[in-house]
TORKOL-4160 file (C-alpha; in steps of 0.2 Angstrom, whole numbers, padded with zeros to 4 digits, m for minus):
460
<pt num="1" X="0029" Y="m0296" Z="0146"/>
<pt num="2" X="0013" Y="m0304" Z="0140"/>
<pt num="3" X="0010" Y="m0303" Z="0121"/>
<pt num="4" X="m0007" Y="m0295" Z="0123"/>
<pt num="5" X="0001" Y="m0281" Z="0134"/>
<pt num="6" X="0016" Y="m0279" Z="0124"/>
<pt num="7" X="0010" Y="m0280" Z="0107"/>
<pt num="8" X="m0006" Y="m0279" Z="0096"/>
<pt num="9" X="m0002" Y="m0280" Z="0080"/>
<pt num="10" X="m0028" Y="m0295" Z="0037"/>
<pt num="11" X="m0040" Y="m0308" Z="0021"/>
<pt num="12" X="m0038" Y="m0308" Z="0003"/>
<pt num="13" X="m0028" Y="m0296" Z="m0007"/>
<pt num="14" X="m0038" Y="m0298" Z="m0023"/>
<pt num="15" X="m0055" Y="m0302" Z="m0030"/>
<pt num="16" X="m0056" Y="m0321" Z="m0033"/>
<pt num="17" X="m0054" Y="m0325" Z="m0014"/>
<pt num="18" X="m0053" Y="m0341" Z="m0005"/>
<pt num="19" X="m0072" Y="m0342" Z="m0004"/>
<pt num="20" X="m0073" Y="m0339" Z="m0023"/>
<pt num="21" X="m0084" Y="m0324" Z="m0021"/>
<pt num="22" X="m0088" Y="m0313" Z="m0036"/>
<pt num="23" X="m0092" Y="m0295" Z="m0036"/>
<pt num="24" X="m0110" Y="m0298" Z="m0039"/>
<pt num="25" X="m0113" Y="m0317" Z="m0034"/>
<pt num="26" X="m0130" Y="m0323" Z="m0038"/>
<pt num="27" X="m0139" Y="m0328" Z="m0022"/>
<pt num="28" X="m0150" Y="m0344" Z="m0026"/>
<pt num="29" X="m0161" Y="m0339" Z="m0011"/>
<pt num="30" X="m0167" Y="m0323" Z="m0020"/>
<pt num="31" X="m0185" Y="m0322" Z="m0026"/>
<pt num="32" X="m0184" Y="m0326" Z="m0045"/>
<pt num="33" X="m0197" Y="m0313" Z="m0049"/>
<pt num="34" X="m0188" Y="m0299" Z="m0040"/>
<pt num="35" X="m0169" Y="m0302" Z="m0038"/>
<pt num="36" X="m0168" Y="m0289" Z="m0025"/>
<pt num="37" X="m0182" Y="m0296" Z="m0014"/>
<pt num="38" X="m0175" Y="m0306" Z="0000"/>
<pt num="39" X="m0191" Y="m0311" Z="0010"/>
<pt num="40" X="m0189" Y="m0320" Z="0027"/>
<pt num="41" X="m0170" Y="m0317" Z="0026"/>
<pt num="42" X="m0157" Y="m0308" Z="0037"/>
<pt num="43" X="m0147" Y="m0295" Z="0027"/>
<pt num="44" X="m0129" Y="m0294" Z="0035"/>
<pt num="45" X="m0119" Y="m0278" Z="0031"/>
<pt num="46" X="m0101" Y="m0283" Z="0031"/>
<pt num="47" X="m0091" Y="m0299" Z="0027"/>
<pt num="48" X="m0079" Y="m0297" Z="0041"/>
<pt num="49" X="m0077" Y="m0310" Z="0054"/>
<pt num="50" X="m0092" Y="m0304" Z="0064"/>
<pt num="51" X="m0103" Y="m0304" Z="0049"/>
<pt num="52" X="m0097" Y="m0321" Z="0043"/>
<pt num="53" X="m0099" Y="m0329" Z="0061"/>
<pt num="54" X="m0117" Y="m0323" Z="0062"/>
<pt num="55" X="m0121" Y="m0329" Z="0044"/>
<pt num="56" X="m0114" Y="m0346" Z="0048"/>
<pt num="57" X="m0124" Y="m0347" Z="0064"/>
<pt num="58" X="m0140" Y="m0342" Z="0055"/>
<pt num="59" X="m0137" Y="m0354" Z="0041"/>
<pt num="60" X="m0135" Y="m0368" Z="0054"/>
<pt num="61" X="m0153" Y="m0364" Z="0059"/>
<pt num="62" X="m0159" Y="m0364" Z="0041"/>
<pt num="63" X="m0161" Y="m0346" Z="0041"/>
<pt num="64" X="m0158" Y="m0338" Z="0024"/>
<pt num="65" X="m0145" Y="m0324" Z="0024"/>
<pt num="66" X="m0138" Y="m0311" Z="0012"/>
<pt num="67" X="m0121" Y="m0303" Z="0015"/>
<pt num="68" X="m0117" Y="m0286" Z="0007"/>
<pt num="69" X="m0099" Y="m0281" Z="0007"/>
<pt num="70" X="m0092" Y="m0265" Z="0001"/>
<pt num="71" X="m0075" Y="m0271" Z="m0002"/>
<pt num="72" X="m0070" Y="m0282" Z="m0017"/>
<pt num="73" X="m0064" Y="m0295" Z="m0004"/>
<pt num="74" X="m0071" Y="m0303" Z="0012"/>
<pt num="75" X="m0062" Y="m0301" Z="0029"/>
<pt num="76" X="m0063" Y="m0282" Z="0033"/>
<pt num="77" X="m0049" Y="m0278" Z="0044"/>
<pt num="78" X="m0042" Y="m0296" Z="0043"/>
<pt num="79" X="m0033" Y="m0293" Z="0027"/>
<pt num="80" X="m0018" Y="m0304" Z="0020"/>
<pt num="81" X="m0009" Y="m0293" Z="0007"/>
<pt num="82" X="0003" Y="m0302" Z="m0005"/>
<pt num="83" X="0008" Y="m0287" Z="m0015"/>
<pt num="84" X="0026" Y="m0288" Z="m0009"/>
<pt num="85" X="0028" Y="m0306" Z="m0014"/>
<pt num="86" X="0024" Y="m0314" Z="0003"/>
<pt num="87" X="0008" Y="m0314" Z="0014"/>
<pt num="88" X="0007" Y="m0300" Z="0026"/>
<pt num="89" X="m0007" Y="m0296" Z="0038"/>
<pt num="90" X="m0011" Y="m0278" Z="0036"/>
<pt num="91" X="m0024" Y="m0278" Z="0050"/>
<pt num="92" X="m0026" Y="m0292" Z="0063"/>
<pt num="93" X="m0010" Y="m0302" Z="0065"/>
<pt num="94" X="m0011" Y="m0312" Z="0080"/>
<pt num="95" X="m0022" Y="m0324" Z="0090"/>
<pt num="96" X="m0021" Y="m0315" Z="0106"/>
<pt num="97" X="m0021" Y="m0327" Z="0120"/>
<pt num="98" X="m0023" Y="m0343" Z="0110"/>
<pt num="99" X="m0030" Y="m0354" Z="0124"/>
<pt num="100" X="m0043" Y="m0367" Z="0120"/>
<pt num="101" X="m0056" Y="m0355" Z="0126"/>
<pt num="102" X="m0052" Y="m0343" Z="0112"/>
<pt num="103" X="m0063" Y="m0347" Z="0097"/>
<pt num="104" X="m0051" Y="m0341" Z="0085"/>
<pt num="105" X="m0039" Y="m0355" Z="0091"/>
<pt num="106" X="m0052" Y="m0368" Z="0085"/>
<pt num="107" X="m0055" Y="m0359" Z="0069"/>
<pt num="108" X="m0036" Y="m0359" Z="0065"/>
<pt num="109" X="m0035" Y="m0378" Z="0069"/>
<pt num="110" X="m0051" Y="m0382" Z="0059"/>
<pt num="111" X="m0043" Y="m0373" Z="0044"/>
<pt num="112" X="m0027" Y="m0382" Z="0046"/>
<pt num="113" X="m0018" Y="m0365" Z="0047"/>
<pt num="114" X="0000" Y="m0364" Z="0051"/>
<pt num="115" X="0004" Y="m0354" Z="0066"/>
<pt num="116" X="0020" Y="m0347" Z="0075"/>
<pt num="117" X="0022" Y="m0344" Z="0093"/>
<pt num="118" X="0030" Y="m0327" Z="0096"/>
<pt num="119" X="0044" Y="m0327" Z="0109"/>
<pt num="120" X="0041" Y="m0312" Z="0120"/>
<pt num="121" X="0058" Y="m0314" Z="0128"/>
<pt num="122" X="0068" Y="m0312" Z="0112"/>
<pt num="123" X="0069" Y="m0293" Z="0114"/>
<pt num="124" X="0081" Y="m0279" Z="0115"/>
<pt num="125" X="0077" Y="m0261" Z="0119"/>
<pt num="126" X="0088" Y="m0246" Z="0113"/>
<pt num="127" X="0089" Y="m0229" Z="0121"/>
<pt num="128" X="0087" Y="m0213" Z="0111"/>
<pt num="129" X="0105" Y="m0212" Z="0106"/>
<pt num="130" X="0105" Y="m0230" Z="0099"/>
<pt num="131" X="0113" Y="m0239" Z="0114"/>
<pt num="132" X="0106" Y="m0256" Z="0119"/>
<pt num="133" X="0099" Y="m0255" Z="0136"/>
<pt num="134" X="0105" Y="m0268" Z="0149"/>
<pt num="135" X="0093" Y="m0281" Z="0155"/>
<pt num="136" X="0093" Y="m0275" Z="0173"/>
<pt num="137" X="0089" Y="m0257" Z="0168"/>
<pt num="138" X="0075" Y="m0263" Z="0157"/>
<pt num="139" X="0068" Y="m0274" Z="0171"/>
<pt num="140" X="0068" Y="m0260" Z="0183"/>
<pt num="141" X="0059" Y="m0249" Z="0171"/>
<pt num="142" X="0046" Y="m0263" Z="0168"/>
<pt num="143" X="0043" Y="m0265" Z="0186"/>
<pt num="144" X="0040" Y="m0246" Z="0188"/>
<pt num="145" X="0028" Y="m0247" Z="0173"/>
<pt num="146" X="0018" Y="m0261" Z="0181"/>
<pt num="147" X="0017" Y="m0252" Z="0197"/>
<pt num="148" X="0010" Y="m0237" Z="0189"/>
<pt num="149" X="m0003" Y="m0247" Z="0180"/>
<pt num="150" X="m0008" Y="m0255" Z="0197"/>
<pt num="151" X="m0010" Y="m0237" Z="0204"/>
<pt num="152" X="m0020" Y="m0232" Z="0189"/>
<pt num="153" X="m0031" Y="m0247" Z="0191"/>
<pt num="154" X="m0034" Y="m0242" Z="0209"/>
<pt num="155" X="m0037" Y="m0224" Z="0205"/>
<pt num="156" X="m0050" Y="m0229" Z="0191"/>
<pt num="157" X="m0060" Y="m0237" Z="0205"/>
<pt num="158" X="m0061" Y="m0221" Z="0215"/>
<pt num="159" X="m0065" Y="m0208" Z="0201"/>
<pt num="160" X="m0082" Y="m0201" Z="0203"/>
<pt num="161" X="m0091" Y="m0188" Z="0193"/>
<pt num="162" X="m0083" Y="m0183" Z="0176"/>
<pt num="163" X="m0071" Y="m0194" Z="0167"/>
<pt num="164" X="m0053" Y="m0188" Z="0164"/>
<pt num="165" X="m0040" Y="m0193" Z="0152"/>
<pt num="166" X="m0028" Y="m0207" Z="0156"/>
<pt num="167" X="m0013" Y="m0195" Z="0154"/>
<pt num="168" X="m0020" Y="m0183" Z="0166"/>
<pt num="169" X="m0024" Y="m0197" Z="0179"/>
<pt num="170" X="m0006" Y="m0203" Z="0177"/>
<pt num="171" X="0000" Y="m0186" Z="0183"/>
<pt num="172" X="m0011" Y="m0188" Z="0198"/>
<pt num="173" X="m0004" Y="m0204" Z="0202"/>
<pt num="174" X="0014" Y="m0197" Z="0200"/>
<pt num="175" X="0017" Y="m0180" Z="0193"/>
<pt num="176" X="0029" Y="m0182" Z="0178"/>
<pt num="177" X="0029" Y="m0201" Z="0177"/>
<pt num="178" X="0029" Y="m0200" Z="0158"/>
<pt num="179" X="0046" Y="m0192" Z="0159"/>
<pt num="180" X="0053" Y="m0207" Z="0170"/>
<pt num="181" X="0065" Y="m0219" Z="0161"/>
<pt num="182" X="0057" Y="m0228" Z="0147"/>
<pt num="183" X="0039" Y="m0225" Z="0154"/>
<pt num="184" X="0034" Y="m0215" Z="0139"/>
<pt num="185" X="0040" Y="m0230" Z="0128"/>
<pt num="186" X="0030" Y="m0242" Z="0138"/>
<pt num="187" X="0015" Y="m0232" Z="0139"/>
<pt num="188" X="0015" Y="m0231" Z="0120"/>
<pt num="189" X="0022" Y="m0248" Z="0114"/>
<pt num="190" X="0012" Y="m0258" Z="0127"/>
<pt num="191" X="m0003" Y="m0248" Z="0132"/>
<pt num="192" X="m0007" Y="m0237" Z="0116"/>
<pt num="193" X="m0004" Y="m0252" Z="0105"/>
<pt num="194" X="m0015" Y="m0264" Z="0116"/>
<pt num="195" X="m0029" Y="m0251" Z="0118"/>
<pt num="196" X="m0028" Y="m0243" Z="0101"/>
<pt num="197" X="m0029" Y="m0225" Z="0106"/>
<pt num="198" X="m0018" Y="m0211" Z="0113"/>
<pt num="199" X="m0017" Y="m0210" Z="0132"/>
<pt num="200" X="m0022" Y="m0192" Z="0130"/>
<pt num="201" X="m0039" Y="m0198" Z="0124"/>
<pt num="202" X="m0040" Y="m0214" Z="0134"/>
<pt num="203" X="m0053" Y="m0215" Z="0148"/>
<pt num="204" X="m0045" Y="m0215" Z="0165"/>
<pt num="205" X="m0061" Y="m0224" Z="0172"/>
<pt num="206" X="m0063" Y="m0237" Z="0159"/>
<pt num="207" X="m0046" Y="m0240" Z="0151"/>
<pt num="208" X="m0044" Y="m0257" Z="0158"/>
<pt num="209" X="m0062" Y="m0264" Z="0160"/>
<pt num="210" X="m0060" Y="m0277" Z="0146"/>
<pt num="211" X="m0053" Y="m0295" Z="0147"/>
<pt num="212" X="m0042" Y="m0307" Z="0138"/>
<pt num="213" X="m0038" Y="m0325" Z="0135"/>
<pt num="214" X="m0023" Y="m0333" Z="0143"/>
<pt num="215" X="m0008" Y="m0340" Z="0133"/>
<pt num="216" X="0007" Y="m0333" Z="0123"/>
<pt num="217" X="0001" Y="m0326" Z="0106"/>
<pt num="218" X="0003" Y="m0334" Z="0090"/>
<pt num="219" X="0004" Y="m0326" Z="0072"/>
<pt num="220" X="0001" Y="m0334" Z="0055"/>
<pt num="221" X="0016" Y="m0335" Z="0044"/>
<pt num="222" X="0005" Y="m0339" Z="0029"/>
<pt num="223" X="m0008" Y="m0326" Z="0033"/>
<pt num="224" X="m0023" Y="m0324" Z="0044"/>
<pt num="225" X="m0034" Y="m0327" Z="0028"/>
<pt num="226" X="m0033" Y="m0345" Z="0031"/>
<pt num="227" X="m0046" Y="m0345" Z="0044"/>
<pt num="228" X="m0059" Y="m0341" Z="0031"/>
<pt num="229" X="m0058" Y="m0358" Z="0024"/>
<pt num="230" X="m0071" Y="m0362" Z="0038"/>
<pt num="231" X="m0084" Y="m0351" Z="0029"/>
<pt num="232" X="m0083" Y="m0358" Z="0011"/>
<pt num="233" X="m0102" Y="m0363" Z="0012"/>
<pt num="234" X="m0107" Y="m0345" Z="0013"/>
<pt num="235" X="m0100" Y="m0341" Z="m0004"/>
<pt num="236" X="m0117" Y="m0340" Z="m0013"/>
<pt num="237" X="m0124" Y="m0328" Z="0000"/>
<pt num="238" X="m0110" Y="m0315" Z="m0002"/>
<pt num="239" X="m0111" Y="m0300" Z="m0014"/>
<pt num="240" X="m0095" Y="m0290" Z="m0015"/>
<pt num="241" X="m0092" Y="m0272" Z="m0020"/>
<pt num="242" X="m0109" Y="m0267" Z="m0014"/>
<pt num="243" X="m0107" Y="m0250" Z="m0004"/>
<pt num="244" X="m0122" Y="m0247" Z="0008"/>
<pt num="245" X="m0129" Y="m0230" Z="0008"/>
<pt num="246" X="m0146" Y="m0231" Z="0017"/>
<pt num="247" X="m0154" Y="m0243" Z="0030"/>
<pt num="248" X="m0173" Y="m0241" Z="0031"/>
<pt num="249" X="m0183" Y="m0250" Z="0044"/>
<pt num="250" X="m0201" Y="m0252" Z="0049"/>
<pt num="251" X="m0210" Y="m0263" Z="0061"/>
<pt num="252" X="m0212" Y="m0276" Z="0047"/>
<pt num="253" X="m0195" Y="m0277" Z="0039"/>
<pt num="254" X="m0179" Y="m0268" Z="0032"/>
<pt num="255" X="m0174" Y="m0261" Z="0016"/>
<pt num="256" X="m0155" Y="m0259" Z="0012"/>
<pt num="257" X="m0149" Y="m0248" Z="m0002"/>
<pt num="258" X="m0132" Y="m0250" Z="m0010"/>
<pt num="259" X="m0124" Y="m0242" Z="m0025"/>
<pt num="260" X="m0129" Y="m0258" Z="m0034"/>
<pt num="261" X="m0148" Y="m0258" Z="m0029"/>
<pt num="262" X="m0160" Y="m0261" Z="m0015"/>
<pt num="263" X="m0162" Y="m0277" Z="m0005"/>
<pt num="264" X="m0176" Y="m0281" Z="0007"/>
<pt num="265" X="m0178" Y="m0293" Z="0022"/>
<pt num="266" X="m0185" Y="m0295" Z="0039"/>
<pt num="267" X="m0170" Y="m0291" Z="0049"/>
<pt num="268" X="m0153" Y="m0282" Z="0046"/>
<pt num="269" X="m0137" Y="m0286" Z="0055"/>
<pt num="270" X="m0125" Y="m0271" Z="0054"/>
<pt num="271" X="m0107" Y="m0275" Z="0057"/>
<pt num="272" X="m0100" Y="m0259" Z="0049"/>
<pt num="273" X="m0085" Y="m0253" Z="0059"/>
<pt num="274" X="m0087" Y="m0239" Z="0072"/>
<pt num="275" X="m0077" Y="m0228" Z="0060"/>
<pt num="276" X="m0090" Y="m0230" Z="0046"/>
<pt num="277" X="m0105" Y="m0226" Z="0058"/>
<pt num="278" X="m0096" Y="m0211" Z="0065"/>
<pt num="279" X="m0093" Y="m0204" Z="0047"/>
<pt num="280" X="m0111" Y="m0204" Z="0043"/>
<pt num="281" X="m0110" Y="m0210" Z="0025"/>
<pt num="282" X="m0123" Y="m0223" Z="0029"/>
<pt num="283" X="m0140" Y="m0216" Z="0033"/>
<pt num="284" X="m0153" Y="m0224" Z="0044"/>
<pt num="285" X="m0172" Y="m0221" Z="0040"/>
<pt num="286" X="m0179" Y="m0217" Z="0053"/>
<pt num="287" X="m0164" Y="m0210" Z="0061"/>
<pt num="288" X="m0155" Y="m0220" Z="0075"/>
<pt num="289" X="m0161" Y="m0216" Z="0093"/>
<pt num="290" X="m0152" Y="m0202" Z="0102"/>
<pt num="291" X="m0144" Y="m0214" Z="0115"/>
<pt num="292" X="m0137" Y="m0225" Z="0101"/>
<pt num="293" X="m0130" Y="m0209" Z="0092"/>
<pt num="294" X="m0123" Y="m0203" Z="0108"/>
<pt num="295" X="m0113" Y="m0219" Z="0110"/>
<pt num="296" X="m0107" Y="m0218" Z="0092"/>
<pt num="297" X="m0101" Y="m0200" Z="0096"/>
<pt num="298" X="m0092" Y="m0204" Z="0112"/>
<pt num="299" X="m0083" Y="m0220" Z="0106"/>
<pt num="300" X="m0068" Y="m0217" Z="0095"/>
<pt num="301" X="m0057" Y="m0227" Z="0083"/>
<pt num="302" X="m0038" Y="m0229" Z="0086"/>
<pt num="303" X="m0025" Y="m0225" Z="0073"/>
<pt num="304" X="m0013" Y="m0239" Z="0075"/>
<pt num="305" X="m0004" Y="m0242" Z="0058"/>
<pt num="306" X="0009" Y="m0254" Z="0052"/>
<pt num="307" X="0024" Y="m0251" Z="0041"/>
<pt num="308" X="0033" Y="m0265" Z="0032"/>
<pt num="309" X="0051" Y="m0262" Z="0027"/>
<pt num="310" X="0059" Y="m0275" Z="0016"/>
<pt num="311" X="0078" Y="m0275" Z="0013"/>
<pt num="312" X="0090" Y="m0284" Z="0001"/>
<pt num="313" X="0099" Y="m0291" Z="0016"/>
<pt num="314" X="0097" Y="m0294" Z="0035"/>
<pt num="315" X="0108" Y="m0282" Z="0045"/>
<pt num="316" X="0101" Y="m0287" Z="0062"/>
<pt num="317" X="0101" Y="m0303" Z="0072"/>
<pt num="318" X="0090" Y="m0314" Z="0061"/>
<pt num="319" X="0085" Y="m0325" Z="0076"/>
<pt num="320" X="0079" Y="m0310" Z="0088"/>
<pt num="321" X="0060" Y="m0308" Z="0088"/>
<pt num="322" X="0058" Y="m0289" Z="0093"/>
<pt num="323" X="0068" Y="m0273" Z="0094"/>
<pt num="324" X="0062" Y="m0257" Z="0103"/>
<pt num="325" X="0068" Y="m0239" Z="0102"/>
<pt num="326" X="0064" Y="m0226" Z="0115"/>
<pt num="327" X="0059" Y="m0213" Z="0102"/>
<pt num="328" X="0058" Y="m0195" Z="0109"/>
<pt num="329" X="0041" Y="m0194" Z="0100"/>
<pt num="330" X="0028" Y="m0205" Z="0108"/>
<pt num="331" X="0022" Y="m0219" Z="0097"/>
<pt num="332" X="0034" Y="m0215" Z="0083"/>
<pt num="333" X="0042" Y="m0231" Z="0076"/>
<pt num="334" X="0046" Y="m0237" Z="0094"/>
<pt num="335" X="0044" Y="m0256" Z="0090"/>
<pt num="336" X="0050" Y="m0268" Z="0077"/>
<pt num="337" X="0045" Y="m0285" Z="0073"/>
<pt num="338" X="0058" Y="m0296" Z="0064"/>
<pt num="339" X="0050" Y="m0305" Z="0049"/>
<pt num="340" X="0065" Y="m0316" Z="0047"/>
<pt num="341" X="0062" Y="m0326" Z="0063"/>
<pt num="342" X="0047" Y="m0335" Z="0054"/>
<pt num="343" X="0049" Y="m0331" Z="0035"/>
<pt num="344" X="0063" Y="m0330" Z="0023"/>
<pt num="345" X="0060" Y="m0311" Z="0021"/>
<pt num="346" X="0073" Y="m0298" Z="0025"/>
<pt num="347" X="0060" Y="m0287" Z="0033"/>
<pt num="348" X="0055" Y="m0278" Z="0048"/>
<pt num="349" X="0038" Y="m0272" Z="0053"/>
<pt num="350" X="0036" Y="m0256" Z="0063"/>
<pt num="351" X="0021" Y="m0246" Z="0070"/>
<pt num="352" X="0013" Y="m0229" Z="0073"/>
<pt num="353" X="0004" Y="m0229" Z="0090"/>
<pt num="354" X="m0007" Y="m0216" Z="0098"/>
<pt num="355" X="m0007" Y="m0199" Z="0090"/>
<pt num="356" X="0008" Y="m0203" Z="0079"/>
<pt num="357" X="m0003" Y="m0217" Z="0071"/>
<pt num="358" X="m0015" Y="m0204" Z="0065"/>
<pt num="359" X="0000" Y="m0195" Z="0057"/>
<pt num="360" X="0005" Y="m0209" Z="0046"/>
<pt num="361" X="m0012" Y="m0208" Z="0037"/>
<pt num="362" X="m0006" Y="m0191" Z="0030"/>
<pt num="363" X="0012" Y="m0196" Z="0025"/>
<pt num="364" X="0019" Y="m0203" Z="0009"/>
<pt num="365" X="0029" Y="m0219" Z="0009"/>
<pt num="366" X="0045" Y="m0210" Z="0006"/>
<pt num="367" X="0042" Y="m0199" Z="0021"/>
<pt num="368" X="0038" Y="m0214" Z="0032"/>
<pt num="369" X="0053" Y="m0223" Z="0026"/>
<pt num="370" X="0065" Y="m0209" Z="0029"/>
<pt num="371" X="0058" Y="m0207" Z="0047"/>
<pt num="372" X="0058" Y="m0226" Z="0051"/>
<pt num="373" X="0076" Y="m0227" Z="0045"/>
<pt num="374" X="0082" Y="m0214" Z="0058"/>
<pt num="375" X="0080" Y="m0226" Z="0073"/>
<pt num="376" X="0086" Y="m0241" Z="0063"/>
<pt num="377" X="0103" Y="m0231" Z="0059"/>
<pt num="378" X="0105" Y="m0226" Z="0077"/>
<pt num="379" X="0103" Y="m0245" Z="0082"/>
<pt num="380" X="0112" Y="m0253" Z="0068"/>
<pt num="381" X="0124" Y="m0240" Z="0061"/>
<pt num="382" X="0124" Y="m0228" Z="0047"/>
<pt num="383" X="0130" Y="m0240" Z="0033"/>
<pt num="384" X="0114" Y="m0250" Z="0033"/>
<pt num="385" X="0104" Y="m0250" Z="0016"/>
<pt num="386" X="0088" Y="m0242" Z="0013"/>
<pt num="387" X="0073" Y="m0253" Z="0011"/>
<pt num="388" X="0069" Y="m0259" Z="m0007"/>
<pt num="389" X="0050" Y="m0261" Z="m0003"/>
<pt num="390" X="0039" Y="m0251" Z="0009"/>
<pt num="391" X="0021" Y="m0255" Z="0013"/>
<pt num="392" X="0010" Y="m0244" Z="0024"/>
<pt num="393" X="m0008" Y="m0248" Z="0031"/>
<pt num="394" X="m0016" Y="m0230" Z="0033"/>
<pt num="395" X="m0032" Y="m0237" Z="0041"/>
<pt num="396" X="m0038" Y="m0220" Z="0045"/>
<pt num="397" X="m0040" Y="m0217" Z="0026"/>
<pt num="398" X="m0050" Y="m0233" Z="0023"/>
<pt num="399" X="m0068" Y="m0228" Z="0019"/>
<pt num="400" X="m0073" Y="m0245" Z="0024"/>
<pt num="401" X="m0066" Y="m0243" Z="0042"/>
<pt num="402" X="m0059" Y="m0226" Z="0045"/>
<pt num="403" X="m0048" Y="m0232" Z="0059"/>
<pt num="404" X="m0039" Y="m0248" Z="0066"/>
<pt num="405" X="m0050" Y="m0253" Z="0080"/>
<pt num="406" X="m0061" Y="m0245" Z="0094"/>
<pt num="407" X="m0055" Y="m0240" Z="0111"/>
<pt num="408" X="m0062" Y="m0233" Z="0127"/>
<pt num="409" X="m0061" Y="m0215" Z="0123"/>
<pt num="410" X="m0064" Y="m0201" Z="0137"/>
<pt num="411" X="m0082" Y="m0203" Z="0144"/>
<pt num="412" X="m0084" Y="m0220" Z="0135"/>
<pt num="413" X="m0090" Y="m0233" Z="0148"/>
<pt num="414" X="m0091" Y="m0252" Z="0148"/>
<pt num="415" X="m0109" Y="m0251" Z="0146"/>
<pt num="416" X="m0107" Y="m0241" Z="0130"/>
<pt num="417" X="m0099" Y="m0256" Z="0122"/>
<pt num="418" X="m0113" Y="m0267" Z="0129"/>
<pt num="419" X="m0127" Y="m0256" Z="0124"/>
<pt num="420" X="m0121" Y="m0254" Z="0106"/>
<pt num="421" X="m0127" Y="m0271" Z="0103"/>
<pt num="422" X="m0145" Y="m0267" Z="0107"/>
<pt num="423" X="m0157" Y="m0269" Z="0093"/>
<pt num="424" X="m0166" Y="m0254" Z="0085"/>
<pt num="425" X="m0185" Y="m0256" Z="0081"/>
<pt num="426" X="m0183" Y="m0274" Z="0083"/>
<pt num="427" X="m0176" Y="m0275" Z="0065"/>
<pt num="428" X="m0159" Y="m0267" Z="0065"/>
<pt num="429" X="m0145" Y="m0277" Z="0075"/>
<pt num="430" X="m0127" Y="m0273" Z="0078"/>
<pt num="431" X="m0111" Y="m0284" Z="0079"/>
<pt num="432" X="m0092" Y="m0281" Z="0078"/>
<pt num="433" X="m0078" Y="m0278" Z="0089"/>
<pt num="434" X="m0085" Y="m0261" Z="0095"/>
<pt num="435" X="m0100" Y="m0271" Z="0102"/>
<pt num="436" X="m0090" Y="m0282" Z="0113"/>
<pt num="437" X="m0087" Y="m0275" Z="0130"/>
<pt num="438" X="m0077" Y="m0289" Z="0136"/>
<pt num="439" X="m0066" Y="m0292" Z="0121"/>
<pt num="440" X="m0067" Y="m0276" Z="0111"/>
<pt num="441" X="m0053" Y="m0272" Z="0098"/>
<pt num="442" X="m0050" Y="m0290" Z="0095"/>
<pt num="443" X="m0054" Y="m0303" Z="0082"/>
<pt num="444" X="m0061" Y="m0315" Z="0095"/>
<pt num="445" X="m0072" Y="m0301" Z="0101"/>
<pt num="446" X="m0079" Y="m0298" Z="0084"/>
<pt num="447" X="m0082" Y="m0316" Z="0081"/>
<pt num="448" X="m0091" Y="m0319" Z="0097"/>
<pt num="449" X="m0102" Y="m0304" Z="0094"/>
<pt num="450" X="m0107" Y="m0312" Z="0077"/>
<pt num="451" X="m0111" Y="m0328" Z="0086"/>
<pt num="452" X="m0121" Y="m0318" Z="0099"/>
<pt num="453" X="m0132" Y="m0309" Z="0086"/>
<pt num="454" X="m0134" Y="m0324" Z="0075"/>
<pt num="455" X="m0141" Y="m0334" Z="0090"/>
<pt num="456" X="m0152" Y="m0319" Z="0095"/>
<pt num="457" X="m0159" Y="m0316" Z="0078"/>
<pt num="458" X="m0163" Y="m0334" Z="0076"/>
<pt num="459" X="m0175" Y="m0333" Z="0090"/>
<pt num="460" X="m0185" Y="m0319" Z="0083"/>
């Protein structure tokens, strides 16, 4: 198993971040006679990795920028939470394919970030009654899964006319394939995790049109937030806790209204997540073109969520990296990451994938804990303790993202991801993982989209 295929598993937990931003930092580039006038500047909406990358690229070319961020921290869906007493990445967790070609590899190295190479082979799968599956049985199921994906790829190249859901196409390849041994588990724990959305909604035509970097994935024992040390020079240009409500544009410039005031400039780079644009809380004046709105309507946000369970002791093998459980409910706590392999924490991280990921948004911590303990007791016995601490992500409820990451929904095309980045009126530009056709749903995709837009705007 490659890590990117098998797993897809966040910034600063409080105000007073690594960058030292305040909730209303004073921008020395502002017009002193009008603090909200930013002539000759680019206004960047969002201080996630794409916005910061674009700002840094523009700053290198001596172009003034102002970054407006709705959260009280930078990073967006890169968020290292420390509320449990140790750093935990609520959103992005890995560098997927940490080859030299991956720009996040260099960011991590430049920041001196500690990384940990995950061991994909350190893994055990348990069946529905809690019995560990023999390696030969798992290997046969994995070969079957890979064969089905190859057939799905072949089918995608022959589909004409209307798109169909991945799950429907799977039945065309082999009727009832999802009921074959461990195939449902793999379709969820591998594919739905990787792509972000449920196979019932995933495009059969375009489910696998993105690309990846090579190499075994690494994570950050001390948190993904470390990479933001590279952007410390941008501190004066960032205003936190500024929620955007309106983006107006003319042939001459832009005007961005937030809950704290209005800011003007020559260009606006919108890195707001797809989920925020779909929600419609941010208005464009004039309205976005119909083709842009159609893309926003077609594309969807995945509901992958994480659940951290901390115990008073380790009752599992502390040296084994991953555990799988073939849950009857697709996507329901089917995968467990062992924190003990790279920290001193007696903790396991489990996930909600596909449609079950969306369900987690509606559940309480107590409900989630009870449900997550069912497979663990089947796997490790009824006498194991209950968790002492529980942390849940619920990305679908986050008003600054409304979902985990974008995916190739039914009727969404490769070109939709490409065309999302097209400017509107020569003044409004777009970046973010949802504008990266090749590397969508990844940190490196988001970062590269920011570099792309920064370079483009610098020539205008």
